[in-house]
N, C-alpha and C positions, 0 to 999 in steps of 0.2 A: 504494500500500500504506500503510495507516495505521501511524503510529508509536506506540510505547509512550507511555502517559500519564505526566505528571510523577511520579506515585507510583512508577511502574515504574522511572523513571530514578533516583530516590532509592534504590530497592531495589538497582539495579545498582551504585550507588556503595558502599552499605553491605553489599551482598550479604546483606541480611536477617540481621543478626547472629544467631549460633547460637541456635536456639529452645530452649525448655525440654524439648521432646521432638523426636526425629528422625522425619521423614516419609520414606516410601519412594515415590518417584515413578518412573513409567515413561515413557520417551521413545521414541516411534516416529519413525524418520527414514529418509529415502531413503538408498540406499547411498552416493551421492556425498558426502553430508554426514556420514556416520557417523564418519569419521576425526576430524573436528572435534569432534563430540559426545563421543567417547570420550576425546579429549585434554583436554577441559575438565572431565570428571567428577571427577577426583581433587582439583583445586583447589576445585571447588564443594562437594564433600563435606567437605573439610578446613575450609572457611571457614563453612559453614552448619550442619554436623552432619547434614544430610539425606543420604539414600542414593538412588542413581540406578541403574536398570536400563535398558539400551539394547537395542532390537531394530530391525532394518532390513529393507527390502525395496525393490522398485522402486516408483516413484510410483503406478503403476496398481494394483499389488498392495496397497499400503497403503490406497488408497481402497476397494478391495473389502473389506479387513479391517475398516476402520472402519464401512463401511456394513453389515457383517455383525454389528456390535455389539461388536467387540473394545474392551476397556477401555484407556485411556491417560490420561496427564496432560499431556504435551507432545507436539506433533506438528510435524515438519518436512516440508513439502511444497512444491509449487509455489504461487505466489501465487493462481493461478486456483482451484485446488482448495480452498485455505484460505478464500478469499472465499466460496465456495459454502457451506462449513460455518459460517462466521460469519453469513451471511445466514439460514441455517436455525436458528441458535442453538446449534449443536453446539460451536462454538469461540467464546470470548469476543472480540468484535470489537476491544476496546481492547488486547488482548494481542498482536494480530498485528503482526509486525515483519519487514521484509526483512532477511535474514541475509547472503546471499552469492550470487555467481554463478560459474559454472564453464564453461569451454569444452571442446571435444572435442580430443583429441590422438591421435597414432598412435605405436605402440611396436613394437619388435622385440626378439627375445631378446638378452640381454647377450652380447657377443662376436660377434654377427652384423654384417655390414656395415651402416652407418647411411646410408640414402639421403638425398639432398637433397630437401627438401620445402618450397620457398619459393613455388611456384606451384600453381595448380589442376591444370595439366597434369602436373606432377611427382607430385602426390598421386594422380592418376588412373593414371599409369604404375606407381606402387608397387602399387596394388591389382591392376592387370591382370597384372603380373609375378609376383605372389604365388601360391603354391600353395594356401594356405588363409588366409582372412580371418576373424578372429573379431570379433564385435560382439554387443551385446545383442539377443536375439530381440524384435522389436517387439510380438509377441503377449503378451510378459510385462509390457508396460506401461512399459518403460524409456524415458526421454525420448531418450537418445542413439540407441537402436535405431530408434525411430520416425522421428527426424530423418534418420538415415543412409539408411533405406529410401527416403524421398522424394528425398534427394540423389542416390542412385544412379540413380533414375528420371530426374531432371533432367539428369544427366550422360550418360544413354544407355548405362549399363553394367550395368543390372539383370540382363540375360541372362548376362553374363559372370561376375557376382559370385555368382549363385545356386548354381551347382554347386560353388563353392569356399567358400561361407559356412559358418562354424562359429558357429551361433547359441547364445548362452548365456542360460539362463533365470534371469537375475539373478546377482549376485555380481561378482567381479573378473574381467573378461574377459581381462586380460593373463596370468592363470595358464595360459591355453591355450598361450602361448608357451613357458612353462617346461616344460610337459608334452609339448611338440613336436606338439600337435594343430593348431597354426596357426603361420605364420611372420610374420603381421602382425596386430596387434590395434588396433582403433579404439574408443575409449571416452572417457568424461570424464576429464580429466587427474587429478582428485583420486582417481580409482579406479585409475589406472595407477601413480602414485608409490608406493603402499604395497607393491607387488608386487616382491619381491626376485628378481633374476635377469633383469630386463628393462631396456631402454633406451628412454626417452622420446625419440623423434625430434623431436617438437615439436608445437605446436598446429596445427590445420588452417589453411590460408591464410585471410587475413582475408575474402576474397570469399565463402567458403563456411563460415566459422566460425559456430557456433551456441552461444549462451550460454543455459544453463538457470539460472533464478533460483530461490532457495530462501527460504522464509519460515517462521517459527515461530509457534506459538500455543498457547494453553492450553485444554484441554477444559472446556467450561462445566459439565460434570457431575463434574469432578474433586473429590475430597474433600480434596485438598491443593493448592488453588489458590495459596496463598501461596508454597509451595516451588516449584511449577511456574512461577509468574510470575518468581520470582527466577532460575530457570534460563534462561528466555527472555531476561531482562535481561542476564544474563552473556554470552549468545551475541551480543549487539550491543555489548558493551563493548570497551574498548581492548585488553585482553589477548587477547580472542577474535580481534580483527582480525589480530594477529600470527600466531596459530595458523591462521587461515583462509588467510593468504598462504602459510604454510609447507606447507600441505596442497594447494597448487596451485589455490586459488580466490581470488577478489577479494571483499573486504568489501562488504556491500550498501549501505553509506552512504558 
């Protein structure tokens, strides 16, 4: 993944001191990274004078929206998807930067017994013992749902999971625990932590863990490229790294 050019690094340091006029930029982000973006917006707006609106969706849905012509200034997606847009000239290649990575975790409702999940066999037993298992519908384009579908096949438990699966079409899967629609939720850790009333049992065992990497870039057609570039720079800065860790992710650099 290409890093920001020196000019972007300078912009990150100065955060492009408040302009004579404020720009309004739109950030499209995957759901897993939304909490980081939202947390950074107040600081960015205070230091630059620009305004930010944030919208999120699954990675697959965002690709469909962009391909359908939706306007945006900053996009947070997987590196592969961003590279394709950079190669096509839709995203400025020099603006693309790796932001963070996040693993998948398992959660139960707060107050419920917390099972031990240190091994693959323990993870498998939790799923098989559960009445209902919530995770992202792979058809919605969510990376964790796509991965889990393949994992269940490799583990030989697809037939057992299907009748108890609570497929979520984007959003925070762990809310299904709070509403008692599921007793186990498997989702990216950064999307479990924001849900009140649930307990993160832990990340998947190392042998089956899957990290999704996220990167950011600037729309080549943006009318506010300066402000958009400043926001991408902020997302790779030191203050953002602290926020990224607090939201259950690991900084990209």
